[in-house]
N, C-alpha and C positions, 0 to 999 in steps of 0.2 A: 358302437352307438346305430340303434335302429332307424330307417326313415319311415318316414309316411306312407303309407301304400296311397296315397290320394294326390298328393303335393310333390312328394319326392323330398322335403325338406328332414332334416335331422330331427327327430324328437327331443324336446328340452323339457325342463319343469321349472326353471329357474325365472323367465321372463314372459310373462304373459300376451307380452305386447310384440313380443318377437315370434318371428315363425318357427312352425314346428313344437308350439306350444301343447304341452299337457299337465293337466291337474297333479298326476301319480305317474311315476315313470316303474314305479315297482309293480304296479300291474301289468298284465298282456295287453297292450295297446296297440294299435295297426294306424290309428288315423290320430292325426293332430287334432285339437279340438276343433280348428276351422274349418276342415275337411269333415271333420264327425258330425257337428252343425250341418254345413253344406249338405250333405247325403243324406242326415233324417230329418231335417228340417225344413231343407232349403234355404238356411240362412247365408250370405255371401256378403263380404267386406267389399269393396270397391278397390282392388289392388292396380299399382303400376303395372305395364307389361314386365314380366320377371328377368327377361334378354333381352335385347334389341333384336331386330331382324337379321342385322349384320353379325352380331357376334353370334345366332343361332347359325346362320351359314356359314361364316367361317369355321366355328368350332364342328360342323360335321363336316364340312368339306375337307378338313384337316385330319378327322379322326375314324371315317365314315367309311366302309368298304362298299355301302349300297344303302340308299334311301328308300323308303316307301313315303309317296308323300297323299296326304288325305285332302280332298275337298269334297264339296255335295254337289247336286244337281243343281241349287237353287242358286249357290255366288259362285260360281264357273265365271270368273271374267279376266281382264286384261292383268289388273294389281296380282291376283293369285298366283297365276301363270308366271311373271315377270317372277317370283319370289320362286318358285319350281324351276326355272329356268337359270336361276342362277346355283342351282347345286350343280358340282361339276362332277360328281361322283354317279356313279351307276345307280340308275333312278325310274320307276314305275309311277303311273299317278295312277290313286283309285279314287272312282267316285263312287262317294258313300250316299246312303238315303237312295237308293236307285226304286224303290219300292213305290216314294211318291212321285215317279214320273208316271204323266197320265199313259193309259194304254195305246193311245193313238201315236206316241212317240217309243220307237223302238230303240235298243239300246245301242245298234249299228248305225243309227243314224246319229246319237250323241258323239258315239265315238268318231264319227267322221266328223260332227260338227269340230270335234276338239283338235283332230289332227289337221285340218282343212285350215281352220281360222286362227289358230295358235303352232302352225306349223311346229307339231308334234309330233315324232315317231316311236315314243319308247313304248312299252306296255301301259292297255290301259286296263284297268281291272274293276267290274262295279260289284259293288256291296251293299248290301243293308239288313237292315235288323232281322229279318225271316230268313236269310240266306244261310247255307249251312258252313259258308268259308272255306268251302273244299280247295276250290282254286286258289285262292288265296295260302292257305296249308302249305300246298303243292310247291307253290313258292319261296315259300319261308324255309322249306327241307334244308336240313344241315347248314343255315344260313347265320350271320350276325347283322342285323339290319337295325337301321335308326328309322323310328315312325317319325315325320312331319306333319303336320298342317296347320289349317287355318282354326284359331278359335273358332268352338263350336261346330266344328265339320263330324264329329262323331266319333273320333280318334279313340277316347276312352271306352267307348262303347264297345268298338271292334276288337280291341284289346282284352277286355272284360271276356267276351264272346269265345275269346281265344283261351283264356286262361279258364272257363269253366269246362271246352272241349278236353282241355289238359289234364282235368281231374282236378283242378286247385279251387277252393273255397273261397281262398283273398281276392276281392277285386277292389280295381280303383275308383275312387267316387266319380260321380258323373254329374254333370251340371249344365243346365242353358245359362250359366254363365260365362262370361269370359276367362280366362288364365287359371282355370283349376288348377292344373300341373304348371310346378314353379320351377322345377330344376329335370335335368337330365335324370334320369332314372333306368337303372338294369333291370328286365325281367326275363328270369329263365324258364324256359319250359322244355320239354322233354327232349325235341329233336331241332329246335331253334332258340334263338335270342331275341329280345327287341330291346332296345333303347327307347324310351318314349321320352319327349322332350316338349319344351312348353310351347303355346300355340302360338303362332302370327297372328298378331290381331288386326284384322279388316273390319271389326266393326259390324254392331249386331242391332237393327232398331226393335226394342222390344214392348208388344204391346203387351203383352200378357203371357203365360205360361201355356195358355191353351192355344197362343194363336200359332205358336210352332206348326211347323207341317210335320205330321207323324206317320198320316194315310197319302194314297193314292190321291193327288189333286184332283178336283172335278172342275175345268176351266168353264168361266162365264164369260160369255161373249157379250158387244154391245156393238150397235152400231152406230157412228159419232155424224152428225152432217155439219154443223156448224160449232158447236162446244157442248160441253155436260159438265157438271161438275160430280164428281165421286165422293162419298163418307166413306173411310173404314172404320168401322167400328164406333165409330161419334168419335172418335181423336184424330184422326189424319184426313186430311180433306186436298183435294186434286181438282183442279180446272184442265181440262183435254180440250184444245181447241185445233178444228180442221177436219178433213173429212175424210174417216176412216174406219176401220174396224179396229177395234181392242178385245184383246181376252184376258181375263185376269186369271192368275195360277196362283190361289193363296189358299188358306187353310179352310176346312170345312166351316169352322169355327169362327172364320173373319168374318162378318155380317158389312156386305157394300150395298150402301144405297144412293140413287142418283137423282139430280135435280137439276135445276137451271139457277140457283142463285149464284150469281158470280162473287170469286173472290179475290183478293192479290196474291200476290206472292213472286219468288225466284222463277223465271222463265228458263226452260229445257226447250231447246229443240231436237226433236229425235228423228230420225233418219227412216224411210220406209224399211219394211223387215228387220223392227230391231226389238228388242227389250228395255226396257224401265225397270232395274233390281234397284227393290228395298232391301239391303242385306239383313238375312238373317231372317224376313218375312215373306217375300215371296217376289212376283213379277208380272208386268202387264206386257202384253204384245203389242205392236202398233202394225199393221198392216201397209199401211201408207205414212206420208211423213204428215208429223203434225207437233205443235206444240203443248207442252203441259205447264203449268204454275202451281208450284209448291211451295208448301212453308219452309222459311228461311233454316228454321231448326231439323228439317226432313234431309239437307242439304249434303252433310256430310254422310248419309247412309244411301244416297244415290246414287247409281252408276248406270251408264248405257252401253248395251252390247247389240252386237249383230246377234239375232233371232235364233236362242237353242232350238226352238220346235219347229223350225220350218221355214221352207224358201230357198231358192238357190244360195250359194255361198262362193265369196270371191277365190278364183282358183278352179272351180268345176269346169 
């Protein structure tokens, strides 16, 4: 039986409520109905994580010879790196979407941040939608590797570009929704082989598709002397209290308005030289220690990390 090129499920036409359903198996199909709708119309049902993090890690540690783990510039954080460190076979870290990194931040600076803050000595590779992937292809040559990564890290986009470079016209479905890939899926290339895996769910706050960062970030700076309230696309409200400089790193399609109308919410204390990350959306850099008030509905999408954009790192 053929498998869906989008999610990896076996194609079937007997039960439309089960994974891999297609109306007619007699026709040449490469996508199940779900992935077809996802690819062409942006439709997606909220699905449970196909495999737990532990199941994915245990399977890979048992079967893989080498792993390429994909994350992106925005969502580098302790939780993602903890997953990466649980992989006990040879591995490399791919930082995708590097084209969104502001020009005042060098790739060497990001590499130093990752190796210093998270104590990583493995190979770190930068990729983006504009790169030719030559460095990655060289590292894949004559290998059989597993591609792992957090959901929405751009894993399928990288594989699709590799497929196109390999002269293939069939590509995986891509989406800004989580859990596009539902099963491990073997993909053969001329000179290497990739096993695509389900993504690790790390959460992502979605305002809308336009707010996803696809181009170089243009930082917006503010000086706060007592407190300020910020509205992001008229949906997210944050109140920052303290004396600090803050820099917003969001998509150019995100509208940020500043006012003095106080709000209530959960309080998070931000150390100096730290980022408040809204997963999947962007982050705010704090120069000095401050407090931030956020709506309770946003809490699960927020983490605090050492600033990725500058300053001295512990251990330097």
